OpenMM code with the backbone's topology and positions (N, CA, C; nanometers):
from openmm import Vec3, app, unit

residues = "MET VAL SER ALA LEU ALA SER GLN VAL ILE SER ASN VAL PRO ALA VAL ILE MET LEU SER GLY PHE THR ASP ASN ALA ARG ALA LEU LEU VAL GLY THR ASN ILE GLY GLY LEU GLY MET PRO VAL ALA SER LEU ALA SER LEU ILE SER LEU ARG ILE TYR ALA LYS MET PRO HIS ALA ARG THR GLY ARG TYR LEU ALA TRP PHE THR ALA ALA ASN ILE VAL LEU LEU VAL PRO LEU LEU ALA LEU ALA PRO PHE LEU MET GLY".split()
positions = [
    Vec3(-5.2329, -3.5027, -5.4937),
    Vec3(-5.2652, -3.5986, -5.5969),
    Vec3(-5.1514, -3.7010, -5.6113),
    Vec3(-5.0287, -3.6545, -5.6087),
    Vec3(-4.9140, -3.7451, -5.6227),
    Vec3(-4.9110, -3.8453, -5.5080),
    Vec3(-4.9363, -3.7987, -5.3863),
    Vec3(-4.9316, -3.8904, -5.2719),
    Vec3(-5.0458, -3.9917, -5.2771),
    Vec3(-5.1626, -3.9512, -5.3245),
    Vec3(-5.2743, -4.0447, -5.3382),
    Vec3(-5.2435, -4.1497, -5.4449),
    Vec3(-5.1845, -4.1070, -5.5538),
    Vec3(-5.1489, -4.2026, -5.6603),
    Vec3(-5.0349, -4.2942, -5.6178),
    Vec3(-4.9358, -4.2405, -5.5479),
    Vec3(-4.8256, -4.3236, -5.4990),
    Vec3(-4.8769, -4.4284, -5.4011),
    Vec3(-4.9776, -4.3923, -5.3231),
    Vec3(-5.0358, -4.4861, -5.2277),
    Vec3(-5.0988, -4.6066, -5.2963),
    Vec3(-5.1438, -4.5892, -5.4183),
    Vec3(-5.2059, -4.6994, -5.4915),
    Vec3(-5.1038, -4.8052, -5.5320),
    Vec3(-4.9779, -4.7671, -5.5337),
    Vec3(-4.8724, -4.8576, -5.5799),
    Vec3(-4.7904, -4.9140, -5.4643),
    Vec3(-4.7583, -4.8297, -5.3660),
    Vec3(-4.6679, -4.8742, -5.2594),
    Vec3(-4.7287, -4.8656, -5.1198),
    Vec3(-4.8559, -4.8419, -5.1068),
    Vec3(-4.9267, -4.8296, -4.9798),
    Vec3(-4.9089, -4.6879, -4.9246),
    Vec3(-5.0018, -4.6466, -4.8406),
    Vec3(-5.0026, -4.5064, -4.7984),
    Vec3(-4.8930, -4.4706, -4.6977),
    Vec3(-4.8578, -4.5595, -4.6065),
    Vec3(-4.7536, -4.5246, -4.5092),
    Vec3(-4.6161, -4.5127, -4.5762),
    Vec3(-4.5731, -4.6100, -4.6572),
    Vec3(-4.4458, -4.5907, -4.7269),
    Vec3(-4.4479, -4.4704, -4.8215),
    Vec3(-4.5653, -4.4413, -4.8800),
    Vec3(-4.5747, -4.3267, -4.9712),
    Vec3(-4.5480, -4.1959, -4.8969),
    Vec3(-4.6051, -4.1795, -4.7785),
    Vec3(-4.5840, -4.0552, -4.7037),
    Vec3(-4.4384, -4.0427, -4.6597),
    Vec3(-4.3774, -4.1537, -4.6224),
    Vec3(-4.2369, -4.1492, -4.5823),
    Vec3(-4.1489, -4.1132, -4.7020),
    Vec3(-4.1741, -4.1779, -4.8156),
    Vec3(-4.0943, -4.1530, -4.9352),
    Vec3(-4.1091, -4.0086, -4.9852),
    Vec3(-4.2319, -3.9578, -4.9865),
    Vec3(-4.2572, -3.8255, -5.0438),
    Vec3(-4.2283, -3.7105, -4.9473),
    Vec3(-4.2153, -3.7389, -4.8195),
    Vec3(-4.1975, -3.6314, -4.7215),
    Vec3(-4.0712, -3.5496, -4.7460),
    Vec3(-3.9707, -3.6065, -4.8066),
    Vec3(-3.8485, -3.5329, -4.8342),
    Vec3(-3.8574, -3.4414, -4.9550),
    Vec3(-3.9697, -3.4475, -5.0261),
    Vec3(-3.9850, -3.3695, -5.1492),
    Vec3(-4.0846, -3.2555, -5.1376),
    Vec3(-4.1416, -3.2345, -5.0179),
    Vec3(-4.2409, -3.1285, -5.0037),
    Vec3(-4.2311, -3.0637, -4.8658),
    Vec3(-4.2711, -2.9382, -4.8612),
    Vec3(-4.2851, -2.8679, -4.7340),
    Vec3(-4.4320, -2.8579, -4.6946),
    Vec3(-4.5200, -2.9067, -4.7826),
    Vec3(-4.6641, -2.8977, -4.7598),
    Vec3(-4.7133, -3.0268, -4.6934),
    Vec3(-4.6907, -3.0354, -4.5624),
    Vec3(-4.7275, -3.1557, -4.4877),
    Vec3(-4.8776, -3.1818, -4.4921),
    Vec3(-4.9548, -3.0771, -4.4889),
    Vec3(-5.1006, -3.0940, -4.4889),
    Vec3(-5.1470, -3.1633, -4.6163),
    Vec3(-5.1002, -3.1172, -4.7312),
    Vec3(-5.1388, -3.1784, -4.8588),
    Vec3(-5.0894, -3.3229, -4.8669),
    Vec3(-4.9695, -3.3461, -4.8186),
    Vec3(-4.9133, -3.4810, -4.8190),
    Vec3(-4.9985, -3.5757, -4.7344),
    Vec3(-5.0373, -3.5313, -4.6171),
    Vec3(-5.1176, -3.6153, -4.5285),
    Vec3(-5.2587, -3.6373, -4.5818),
    Vec3(-5.3203, -3.5333, -4.6359),
    Vec3(-5.4537, -3.5505, -4.6959),
    Vec3(-5.4461, -3.6485, -4.8123),
    Vec3(-5.3468, -3.6315, -4.8973),
    Vec3(-5.3323, -3.7197, -5.0134),
    Vec3(-5.3094, -3.8642, -4.9766),
    Vec3(-5.2236, -3.8883, -4.8787),
    Vec3(-5.1970, -4.0273, -4.8414),
    Vec3(-5.3118, -4.0880, -4.7612),
    Vec3(-5.3828, -4.0067, -4.6861),
    Vec3(-5.5010, -4.0595, -4.6175),
    Vec3(-5.6084, -4.0980, -4.7175),
    Vec3(-5.6353, -4.0117, -4.8133),
    Vec3(-5.7315, -4.0449, -4.9189),
    Vec3(-5.6778, -4.1608, -5.0013),
    Vec3(-5.5484, -4.1616, -5.0245),
    Vec3(-5.4860, -4.2671, -5.1033),
    Vec3(-5.4944, -4.4048, -5.0399),
    Vec3(-5.5313, -4.4129, -4.9131),
    Vec3(-5.5535, -4.5420, -4.8490),
    Vec3(-5.6730, -4.6155, -4.9062),
    Vec3(-5.7551, -4.5428, -4.9801),
    Vec3(-5.8663, -4.6039, -5.0534),
    Vec3(-5.8169, -4.6435, -5.1917),
    Vec3(-5.8941, -4.7206, -5.2611),
    Vec3(-5.8576, -4.7606, -5.3969),
    Vec3(-5.8182, -4.9064, -5.4012),
    Vec3(-5.7020, -4.9340, -5.4510),
    Vec3(-5.6548, -5.0717, -5.4647),
    Vec3(-5.6220, -5.1296, -5.3266),
    Vec3(-5.6329, -5.2613, -5.3105),
    Vec3(-5.6039, -5.3202, -5.1792),
    Vec3(-5.4634, -5.2894, -5.1276),
    Vec3(-5.3658, -5.2747, -5.2148),
    Vec3(-5.2292, -5.2456, -5.1713),
    Vec3(-5.2165, -5.1036, -5.1154),
    Vec3(-5.3170, -5.0199, -5.1359),
    Vec3(-5.3112, -4.8812, -5.0897),
    Vec3(-5.3034, -4.8697, -4.9379),
    Vec3(-5.3455, -4.9725, -4.8678),
    Vec3(-5.3401, -4.9685, -4.7222),
    Vec3(-5.3046, -5.1069, -4.6692),
    Vec3(-5.2075, -5.1120, -4.5807),
    Vec3(-5.1680, -5.2394, -4.5222),
    Vec3(-5.2854, -5.3045, -4.4490),
    Vec3(-5.3706, -5.2249, -4.3872),
    Vec3(-5.4878, -5.2793, -4.3182),
    Vec3(-5.5790, -5.3537, -4.4163),
    Vec3(-5.5906, -5.3045, -4.5367),
    Vec3(-5.6718, -5.3720, -4.6384),
    Vec3(-5.6117, -5.5062, -4.6762),
    Vec3(-5.4807, -5.5119, -4.6876),
    Vec3(-5.4142, -5.6382, -4.7195),
    Vec3(-5.4294, -5.7390, -4.6056),
    Vec3(-5.4234, -5.6905, -4.4829),
    Vec3(-5.4417, -5.7785, -4.3675),
    Vec3(-5.5832, -5.8350, -4.3662),
    Vec3(-5.6833, -5.7497, -4.3903),
    Vec3(-5.8215, -5.7990, -4.3914),
    Vec3(-5.8434, -5.8988, -4.5051),
    Vec3(-5.7814, -5.8759, -4.6193),
    Vec3(-5.7918, -5.9700, -4.7310),
    Vec3(-5.7315, -6.1050, -4.6926),
    Vec3(-5.6178, -6.1029, -4.6288),
    Vec3(-5.5531, -6.2277, -4.5887),
    Vec3(-5.6382, -6.3037, -4.4881),
    Vec3(-5.6960, -6.2337, -4.3922),
    Vec3(-5.7837, -6.2979, -4.2931),
    Vec3(-5.9054, -6.3582, -4.3625),
    Vec3(-5.9669, -6.2819, -4.4514),
    Vec3(-6.0838, -6.3313, -4.5232),
    Vec3(-6.0489, -6.4531, -4.6081),
    Vec3(-5.9355, -6.4514, -4.6752),
    Vec3(-5.8958, -6.5613, -4.7635),
    Vec3(-5.8782, -6.6927, -4.6876),
    Vec3(-5.8512, -6.6861, -4.5593),
    Vec3(-5.8334, -6.8072, -4.4786),
    Vec3(-5.9660, -6.8662, -4.4311),
    Vec3(-6.0756, -6.7956, -4.4515),
    Vec3(-6.2059, -6.8463, -4.4087),
    Vec3(-6.2448, -6.9653, -4.4971),
    Vec3(-6.3202, -7.0613, -4.4405),
    Vec3(-6.3510, -7.1847, -4.5131),
    Vec3(-6.4187, -7.1655, -4.6496),
    Vec3(-6.5123, -7.0775, -4.6604),
    Vec3(-6.5861, -7.0608, -4.7859),
    Vec3(-6.5569, -6.9255, -4.8511),
    Vec3(-6.4337, -6.8795, -4.8363),
    Vec3(-6.3940, -6.7490, -4.8902),
    Vec3(-6.4045, -6.7480, -5.0424),
    Vec3(-6.4570, -6.6408, -5.0933),
    Vec3(-6.4618, -6.6169, -5.2376),
    Vec3(-6.3770, -6.4926, -5.2623),
    Vec3(-6.2475, -6.5149, -5.2633),
    Vec3(-6.1504, -6.4064, -5.2644),
    Vec3(-6.1653, -6.3160, -5.3864),
    Vec3(-6.1887, -6.3734, -5.5040),
    Vec3(-6.2057, -6.2920, -5.6241),
    Vec3(-6.3245, -6.1984, -5.6124),
    Vec3(-6.4352, -6.2510, -5.5617),
    Vec3(-6.5543, -6.1676, -5.5434),
    Vec3(-6.5294, -6.0591, -5.4377),
    Vec3(-6.4634, -6.0974, -5.3299),
    Vec3(-6.4292, -6.0015, -5.2252),
    Vec3(-6.3446, -5.8880, -5.2824),
    Vec3(-6.2414, -5.9240, -5.3586),
    Vec3(-6.1544, -5.8229, -5.4185),
    Vec3(-6.2301, -5.7306, -5.5120),
    Vec3(-6.3207, -5.7872, -5.5921),
    Vec3(-6.3983, -5.7056, -5.6854),
    Vec3(-6.4849, -5.6046, -5.6104),
    Vec3(-6.5578, -5.6506, -5.5089),
    Vec3(-6.6440, -5.5605, -5.4323),
    Vec3(-6.5618, -5.4593, -5.3526),
    Vec3(-6.4571, -5.5059, -5.2902),
    Vec3(-6.3711, -5.4186, -5.2114),
    Vec3(-6.3143, -5.3064, -5.2978),
    Vec3(-6.2586, -5.3440, -5.4122),
    Vec3(-6.1973, -5.2445, -5.5002),
    Vec3(-6.3008, -5.1476, -5.5542),
    Vec3(-6.4160, -5.1988, -5.5961),
    Vec3(-6.5223, -5.1110, -5.6485),
    Vec3(-6.5679, -5.0109, -5.5427),
    Vec3(-6.5922, -5.0590, -5.4208),
    Vec3(-6.6377, -4.9696, -5.3137),
    Vec3(-6.5320, -4.8644, -5.2809),
    Vec3(-6.4073, -4.9042, -5.2788),
    Vec3(-6.3002, -4.8099, -5.2477),
    Vec3(-6.2817, -4.7060, -5.3576),
    Vec3(-6.2954, -4.7461, -5.4820),
    Vec3(-6.2821, -4.6495, -5.5925),
    Vec3(-6.3991, -4.5521, -5.5919),
    Vec3(-6.5192, -4.6034, -5.5584),
    Vec3(-6.6363, -4.5147, -5.5487),
    Vec3(-6.6134, -4.4078, -5.4424),
    Vec3(-6.5419, -4.4405, -5.3365),
    Vec3(-6.5101, -4.3417, -5.2331),
    Vec3(-6.3882, -4.2569, -5.2689),
    Vec3(-6.2917, -4.3167, -5.3362),
    Vec3(-6.1676, -4.2466, -5.3711),
    Vec3(-6.1920, -4.1290, -5.4651),
    Vec3(-6.2715, -4.1502, -5.5679),
    Vec3(-6.2908, -4.0467, -5.6704),
    Vec3(-6.3501, -3.9180, -5.6130),
    Vec3(-6.4624, -3.9231, -5.5407),
    Vec3(-6.5147, -3.7963, -5.4875),
    Vec3(-6.4239, -3.7328, -5.3820),
    Vec3(-6.3536, -3.8146, -5.3040),
    Vec3(-6.2641, -3.7566, -5.2040),
    Vec3(-6.1450, -3.6862, -5.2702),
    Vec3(-6.0966, -3.7406, -5.3811),
    Vec3(-5.9907, -3.6702, -5.4546),
    Vec3(-6.0419, -3.5365, -5.5072),
    Vec3(-6.1668, -3.5351, -5.5521),
    Vec3(-6.2257, -3.4097, -5.6008),
    Vec3(-6.2412, -3.3092, -5.4875),
    Vec3(-6.2687, -3.3583, -5.3662),
    Vec3(-6.2856, -3.2701, -5.2508),
    Vec3(-6.1550, -3.2327, -5.1822),
    Vec3(-6.0464, -3.2984, -5.2168),
    Vec3(-5.9183, -3.2773, -5.1490),
    Vec3(-5.8764, -3.1312, -5.1400),
    Vec3(-5.8888, -3.0533, -5.2476),
    Vec3(-5.8479, -2.9112, -5.2352),
    Vec3(-5.9263, -2.8367, -5.1271),
    Vec3(-6.0508, -2.8745, -5.1065),
    Vec3(-6.1322, -2.8082, -5.0047),
    Vec3(-6.0986, -2.8599, -4.8643),
    Vec3(-6.0517, -2.9834, -4.8560),
    Vec3(-6.0136, -3.0409, -4.7277),
    Vec3(-5.8843, -2.9790, -4.6743),
    Vec3(-5.8039, -2.9239, -4.7656),
    Vec3(-5.6783, -2.8641, -4.7246),
    Vec3(-5.6930, -2.7181, -4.6844),
    Vec3(-5.8129, -2.6657, -4.6974),
    Vec3(-5.8402, -2.5306, -4.6501),
    Vec3(-5.7989, -2.4262, -4.7415),
] * unit.nanometer
topology = app.Topology()
chain = topology.addChain("A")
for resn in residues:
    res = topology.addResidue(resn, chain)
    for name in ("N", "CA", "C"):
        topology.addAtom(name, app.Element.getBySymbol(name[0]), res)
């Protein structure tokens, strides 16, 4: 849960690097940061890259894109967080 939440603020790759020194449970850390790639656009560098590419398009509606993107990611994030304990075996 901590790694998924940290990913929402500092992106998932920096979150796993930062948190790796505080846990011996690599599996939970990796599941959390992978799930944490969903949610806010900053949660994954790939999401920020796609946003930047889209924003450069001639008729881009960046606000609408962000709203739909964030809503879809949160819809996926919530159930995956609920399933996380089962994903870790």
